[in-house]
C-alpha positions as CSV (number, residue, x, y, z in Angstrom):
1,X,5.8,-11.3,14.1
2,X,2.3,-12.0,14.4
3,X,-0.8,-10.3,12.9
4,X,-1.9,-8.8,15.8
5,X,1.2,-7.5,16.5
6,X,1.6,-5.7,13.4
7,X,-1.6,-4.5,13.0
8,X,-2.2,-2.9,16.7
9,X,-0.7,-0.1,18.2
10,X,-0.4,1.5,21.5
11,X,-0.3,5.0,21.0
12,X,-1.2,7.5,17.7
13,X,2.4,8.2,15.6
14,X,0.9,12.3,16.3
15,X,-1.6,14.4,17.6
16,X,-3.4,14.8,14.1
17,X,-5.6,11.3,14.9
18,X,-7.2,12.8,18.2
19,X,-10.3,13.6,16.2
20,X,-11.2,9.7,16.4
21,X,-8.4,9.2,18.7
22,X,-10.8,10.0,21.5
23,X,-13.0,7.3,20.8
24,X,-9.8,4.4,21.5
25,X,-11.6,1.6,23.9
26,X,-14.7,-0.3,23.9
27,X,-18.4,1.2,23.8
28,X,-21.9,-0.5,24.2
29,X,-24.5,0.7,21.5
30,X,-28.2,1.4,21.3
31,X,-29.2,1.1,17.7
32,X,-32.3,2.5,16.1
33,X,-34.3,2.9,12.6
34,X,-36.2,5.8,13.0
35,X,-39.4,5.6,10.8
36,X,-38.6,2.0,9.9
37,X,-41.6,0.0,11.2
38,X,-40.0,-3.2,10.4
39,X,-36.6,-2.5,12.0
40,X,-36.1,-4.7,15.3
41,X,-36.4,-2.4,18.6
42,X,-34.0,-2.7,21.7
43,X,-31.4,-3.6,19.8
44,X,-27.9,-3.3,21.9
45,X,-24.4,-3.7,19.8
46,X,-20.7,-3.6,20.6
47,X,-18.0,-0.9,19.4
48,X,-14.4,-1.3,19.8
49,X,-11.8,1.5,18.4
50,X,-7.9,1.0,18.6
51,X,-4.8,2.0,17.0
52,X,-3.4,0.4,13.9
53,X,-0.6,0.4,11.2
54,X,2.2,1.7,13.4
55,X,-0.6,4.2,15.1
56,X,-1.3,6.2,12.0
57,X,-4.6,4.8,11.8
58,X,-7.5,4.3,13.8
59,X,-9.5,1.1,13.4
60,X,-12.9,0.1,14.9
61,X,-15.2,-2.5,14.6
62,X,-18.8,-2.5,15.1
63,X,-21.2,-5.3,15.5
64,X,-25.0,-5.1,15.7
65,X,-26.7,-7.0,17.3
66,X,-24.2,-8.0,19.9
67,X,-22.9,-11.4,19.3
68,X,-25.1,-13.9,20.6
69,X,-28.3,-11.4,20.6
70,X,-31.1,-12.4,18.3
71,X,-30.8,-11.3,14.6
72,X,-26.7,-11.4,15.0
73,X,-25.7,-12.0,11.4
74,X,-29.0,-11.9,10.0
75,X,-29.4,-9.7,7.1
76,X,-30.7,-7.1,6.4
77,X,-30.7,-5.4,9.7
78,X,-27.4,-6.9,11.5
79,X,-23.9,-5.9,10.8
80,X,-20.6,-7.0,11.5
81,X,-17.9,-4.3,10.3
82,X,-14.8,-2.6,10.3
83,X,-13.5,0.7,9.7
84,X,-9.9,2.1,8.9
85,X,-9.3,5.9,9.2
86,X,-5.9,8.0,8.4
87,X,-5.7,11.6,8.2
88,X,-4.6,12.7,4.4
89,X,-2.1,15.6,4.8
90,X,-2.5,16.3,1.4
91,X,-6.7,16.2,1.1
92,X,-6.6,17.9,4.7
93,X,-9.2,15.5,6.0
94,X,-9.7,11.6,7.1
95,X,-9.8,9.0,4.5
96,X,-11.9,6.0,5.8
97,X,-13.2,2.6,4.5
98,X,-16.1,0.5,5.7
99,X,-16.0,-3.2,5.1
100,X,-19.0,-4.6,6.2
101,X,-19.6,-9.0,4.9
102,X,-22.9,-9.8,6.4
103,X,-24.4,-7.2,3.7
104,X,-21.6,-7.1,1.3
105,X,-20.6,-3.6,1.4
106,X,-17.6,-1.5,0.9
107,X,-17.8,2.5,1.1
108,X,-15.2,5.2,1.0
109,X,-15.7,8.3,3.0
110,X,-13.8,11.3,3.3
111,X,-14.1,12.9,6.9
112,X,-13.9,16.2,8.9
113,X,-14.8,17.6,12.0
114,X,-17.7,20.2,11.7
115,X,-18.1,22.4,14.8
116,X,-18.4,19.9,17.5
117,X,-19.2,17.0,15.0
118,X,-17.3,14.8,13.0
119,X,-19.0,14.2,9.3
120,X,-17.8,11.3,7.1
121,X,-19.4,11.8,3.6
122,X,-19.3,8.7,1.1
123,X,-20.3,9.6,-2.6
124,X,-18.9,6.4,-4.4
125,X,-22.1,4.9,-4.2
126,X,-25.7,4.9,-4.6
127,X,-27.2,6.7,-2.5
128,X,-24.5,9.3,-1.2
129,X,-24.1,8.4,2.6
130,X,-23.4,10.7,5.7
131,X,-22.4,9.3,9.1
132,X,-21.9,11.9,12.0
133,X,-20.4,11.8,15.5
134,X,-22.6,13.9,17.0
135,X,-23.0,15.1,21.1
136,X,-19.6,13.6,21.7
137,X,-18.8,13.8,25.4
138,X,-15.7,11.7,26.6
139,X,-18.2,8.8,28.0
140,X,-20.8,9.0,25.6
141,X,-21.8,10.6,21.7
142,X,-24.3,9.9,18.8
143,X,-23.8,8.1,15.9
144,X,-25.9,9.1,13.0
145,X,-26.4,7.6,9.5
146,X,-28.2,9.8,6.8
147,X,-28.6,9.3,3.1
148,X,-29.4,11.6,0.3
149,X,-30.8,11.0,-3.1
150,X,-30.0,14.5,-4.3
151,X,-26.3,14.5,-4.3
152,X,-26.1,16.1,-0.6
153,X,-28.9,19.0,-1.1
154,X,-31.0,17.3,1.4
155,X,-30.4,14.0,4.1
156,X,-32.7,11.7,5.4
157,X,-32.2,9.9,8.9
158,X,-31.8,6.3,8.5
159,X,-29.9,5.3,11.8
160,X,-28.9,6.6,15.1
161,X,-26.7,4.6,17.3
162,X,-25.6,6.2,21.4
163,X,-22.9,4.8,22.2
164,X,-21.9,4.4,25.9
165,X,-18.3,4.0,26.8
166,X,-17.3,0.6,28.5
167,X,-13.7,0.7,28.6
């Protein structure tokens, strides 16, 4: 049995995974850093979601800028990372871990549906982070990356990505 056949799954193990299951497929990203005059503009990226670990989890791969585009793999604005998410029955929420080698980051998040959005919050480092999936439609969503220097009392927008479904 190969890594691919051991890791990837064709379907979810149960319906509780639908919060992130609706993103299964491939997406194009338009990435910006509002308020950062030094950030590059017109940056495109790629995003892929799939079922893994016997359909018990959802994994995604984020690549910004897209492979082969100017700035790909160059710090501090580029990233090429993965998240693995699973629903924790005891917690009643999603556990999520982001691994991103270009910038040497690993962060743990807890995720919950909040109205029509999904909020992932990380308090295991400084600053606190909140990643939000917003404006979710079948073929489009907006992802917002925010940080807080006051233990989640206020949030500052750092990154914004508009995702458009490819497959």
